[in-house]
ZAMARGU-4260 file (C-alpha; in steps of 0.2 Angstrom, whole numbers, plus 5000, padded with zeros to 4 digits):
<rodrens>
0) 5055/4843/4858 | 5036/4842/4858 | 5038/4827/4870 | 5049/4837/4882 | 5037/4852/4882
5) 5022/4840/4885 | 5031/4832/4900 | 5035/4849/4908 | 5017/4853/4907 | 5012/4837/4915
10) 5025/4840/4929 | 5018/4858/4932 | 5000/4853/4931 | 5004/4839/4944 | 5011/4852/4956
15) 4995/4862/4956 | 4985/4846/4959 | 4996/4840/4974 | 4998/4858/4982 | 4982/4867/4979
20) 4982/4884/4987 | 4964/4882/4994 | 4970/4868/5005 | 4979/4880/5016 | 4970/4885/5032
25) 4964/4904/5031 | 4965/4915/5046 | 4962/4934/5050 | 4975/4943/5061 | 4968/4958/5070
30) 4975/4970/5082 | 4980/4988/5086 | 4996/4998/5081 | 5003/5009/5095 | 5018/5021/5097
35) 5033/5016/5108 | 5024/5022/5123 | 5009/5011/5120 | 4998/5026/5125 | 4994/5032/5108
40) 4987/5022/5093 | 4995/5025/5075 | 4984/5027/5060 | 4989/5024/5041 | 5002/5010/5045
45) 5003/4998/5031 | 5001/4979/5036 | 5007/4966/5023 | 5008/4948/5021 | 5020/4937/5011
50) 5005/4931/5001 | 5002/4949/4995 | 4988/4954/5005 | 4987/4972/5012 | 4978/4982/5026
55) 4980/4999/5033 | 4977/5004/5051 | 4962/5015/5054 | 4961/5031/5064 | 4960/5021/5080
60) 4976/5011/5075 | 4965/4995/5072 | 4969/4983/5057 | 4963/4967/5051 | 4972/4956/5037
65) 4968/4939/5030 | 4982/4927/5029 | 4986/4908/5027 | 4994/4897/5040 | 5011/4898/5030
70) 5011/4917/5029 | 5021/4930/5038 | 5016/4948/5041 | 5025/4964/5044 | 5021/4982/5047
75) 5028/4997/5037 | 5026/5016/5042 | 5035/5030/5033 | 5045/5017/5023 | 5052/5009/5038
80) 5047/4990/5039 | 5046/4980/5055 | 5053/4962/5057 | 5042/4948/5049 | 5031/4938/5061
85) 5026/4920/5055 | 5007/4918/5058 | 5009/4901/5066 | 5020/4909/5080 | 5008/4922/5084
90) 5000/4918/5101 | 4983/4926/5099 | 4979/4931/5081 | 4963/4940/5086 | 4973/4953/5096
95) 4990/4954/5089 | 4995/4972/5095 | 5011/4980/5090 | 5021/4995/5096 | 5032/5005/5084
100) 5047/5014/5089 | 5041/5032/5085 | 5045/5048/5092 | 5030/5058/5086 | 5019/5062/5101
105) 5023/5079/5109 | 5018/5086/5126 | 4999/5088/5127 | 4997/5072/5116 | 4996/5083/5100
110) 5005/5079/5084 | 5016/5093/5078 | 5011/5100/5061 | 5022/5094/5047 | 5026/5105/5032
115) 5028/5094/5016 | 5041/5098/5004 | 5043/5092/4986 | 5060/5085/4989 | 5054/5074/5004
120) 5038/5068/4995 | 5049/5062/4980 | 5061/5053/4992 | 5046/5045/5001 | 5039/5040/4984
125) 5056/5033/4978 | 5058/5024/4994 | 5041/5016/4992 | 5045/5010/4975 | 5061/5003/4981
130) 5053/4994/4996 | 5040/4985/4984 | 5051/4984/4969 | 5046/4966/4966 | 5028/4971/4966
135) 5030/4986/4954 | 5040/4975/4942 | 5028/4961/4942 | 5021/4955/4926 | 5011/4940/4920
140) 5021/4927/4912 | 5018/4924/4893 | 5025/4915/4879 | 5039/4927/4876 | 5045/4926/4895
145) 5043/4907/4895 | 5054/4904/4879 | 5073/4906/4881 | 5085/4905/4866 | 5103/4900/4869
150) 5117/4891/4860 | 5108/4874/4861 | 5092/4881/4853 | 5075/4886/4860 | 5068/4880/4876
155) 5055/4883/4890 | 5060/4892/4906 | 5053/4880/4919 | 5052/4894/4932 | 5041/4904/4920
160) 5031/4889/4916 | 5027/4886/4934 | 5022/4904/4937 | 5009/4902/4923 | 5000/4890/4935
165) 5001/4901/4950 | 4984/4910/4946 | 4980/4915/4964 | 4997/4922/4967 | 4998/4931/4950
170) 4981/4939/4954 | 4986/4944/4971 | 5002/4952/4966 | 4992/4962/4953 | 4979/4968/4966
175) 4993/4972/4978 | 5002/4983/4964 | 4985/4992/4961 | 4983/4996/4979 | 5000/5003/4980
180) 4997/5014/4965 | 4981/5020/4972 | 4990/5024/4989 | 5003/5033/4979 | 4990/5044/4970
185) 4982/5048/4987 | 4999/5053/4994 | 5002/5064/4979 | 4985/5073/4982 | 4989/5075/5001
190) 5006/5083/4995 | 4998/5096/4984 | 4982/5099/4994 | 4989/5101/5011 | 4982/5110/5026
195) 4995/5124/5028 | 4992/5129/5010 | 4973/5128/5012 | 4974/5138/5028 | 4984/5151/5021
200) 4973/5154/5006 | 4956/5152/5014 | 4959/5158/5032 | 4950/5142/5038 | 4955/5133/5054
205) 4949/5119/5066 | 4933/5110/5061 | 4929/5121/5046 | 4946/5117/5039 | 4943/5098/5041
210) 4926/5099/5033 | 4934/5109/5018 | 4948/5097/5016 | 4935/5083/5014 | 4922/5092/5003
215) 4934/5101/4991 | 4947/5087/4990 | 4953/5087/4971 | 4955/5072/4960 | 4972/5065/4957
220) 4972/5070/4938 | 4968/5088/4943 | 4983/5089/4955 | 4994/5081/4942 | 4991/5092/4927
225) 4986/5109/4935 | 4998/5123/4936 | 5002/5130/4953 | 4993/5147/4949 | 4977/5138/4944
230) 4978/5126/4958 | 4979/5140/4971 | 4965/5149/4962 | 4954/5134/4964 | 4957/5133/4982
235) 4954/5152/4984 | 4937/5151/4974 | 4932/5135/4984 | 4936/5144/5000 | 4924/5158/4995
240) 4910/5146/4990 | 4913/5137/5006 | 4911/5152/5017 | 4896/5158/5007 | 4887/5142/5011
245) 4892/5145/5029 | 4884/5162/5029 | 4901/5171/5030
</rodrens>
């Protein structure tokens, strides 16, 4: 039995020697995300790679993501992923622009205000967890996961053993999961601390409202544990303090 385990470790160790992850060429794919008209850029679009890297388009729709030559990338917006694009088949990785099929631009090039409801937020959260189920369920392999017991006795799960030596992939998956969790927390704060509610409670609008949303954005833990009464009281008091500083 000991000889068998020793041979398995030799095989797994040999695999890491013959196929080192660092030998793969590394690239950076850049581009801009547009809507279907290609006249308007789209921010907050998630860009992912098959190796677990993640990027998000900025306010100008621009993104940049590090990949290897065997990677594929795809885009996801509101839980709707695009097809996957192999890196080696992208003609110009320095300007890989993409247009999403979105019907979100109204006349006058202004986005309509969206009222967020609890039911929709929960659906989006569940959809996100389902889309990245493999990432959320990921755990590092250990002795318990490597050992299997059946009618023939105890043995070593070769797939789990191989996972032990995939250090870069394991770390990448853990970082990816942490980013998804942080993104989920930010969305929860956006859900509770939303502009229609703040506008109604403070009377602020336009540039003043934008400044207030940044200055008095509450922490995730506060949004999670505060009652609705205390949460709205916080917004009202913050609005009074904000107007006082402005001389109103």
